[in-house]
C-alpha positions, 0 to 999 in steps of 0.5 A: 230620480238619478243621483247624477241628476240631483247633483246637477240640480244642486249646482243649478239652484246653488248658482241661481241662489247666488245670483239672487243673493248677490243681486239683492246685496248689490242693490242694498249696498250699491256694490258687488258683494259675493254672497255665500260661504264659497269663493265661487258663484254658488250658495249651496244652501239654495242647492240643498233646499231645492233638492229637498223640495224636488224630492219631497214634491216627487214623493208627494205626487204619488200620494196626492192625485189632486193638483191643488192639494199636491201643490198646497201640501208641497209648499207647506212641506217645503217651508218646513224643510227649508226653514229647518235647513236654514236653522241647522246650517246657520247654527253650524256655520256660527259654531264652526266659524264663530260668526253669523252668516245671516242674522234675522234678529231684528225680524218678527218671530225669529229664532236666535236670528237663524230663521224668521217668519218673513223668510220662511214665507219667502221660501214658500213662494220660492218653492211654489215657483220652483215646483210650478214654473222653474223645475219643469223646464230644468227637468226637460233640459236635464233629460236631454243631456247624454248620460256620459256628459252628465257623469263627467259634469258630476265628477268635475262639479264635485271636484270643484266644490271640494276645492272651493270649500277647502279654499274658503275654509282655509281663507277664513281661518287664516283671516281670523288668525291674522286679525287676532294676531295683529290686534287684540282690540279687533272684536268679532264685529270688525272681523265680520266687516273685514270678511264681508269686504274681502268676500269671504 
């Protein structure tokens, strides 16, 4: 599996994750909400999760010849890996930005609000759909793209993500400074509401 292909998979699944998150938030809040850390239409955690699932399933395919066994083990591994990824990313974002980007504190069997049983099982369902339905089609499309086009696409994508991440971090830091400077009574919850309203 080529590194360039993994970059393209990361982009595709980051965009699909953003679509899913934005649609869900739009239904709940009845307005457009740009979900995710980045300003652009991508949720990188979905991209990383999908790449982990793809790599894991490719490795397991060499070990388990039986399709049912392969699928069951792949889903279990995907649940473990994506749950760990969600916990690590959630803790890192809270540490770096001093706010939670998601909170499962009210869900059953949660761990510090970063992960919970309900969403871990949901990642299992998404992993099954990815392995059995979605990725085979994406794989065919990716193989049809000429190598030179893939290289240029990878360069452009990496540059875009670098710029977007930098801009997103600067915007968030500037907003926090403005909130803290203009009022001493605005607590972290108010900051979260302002950040969410501005889609930061």
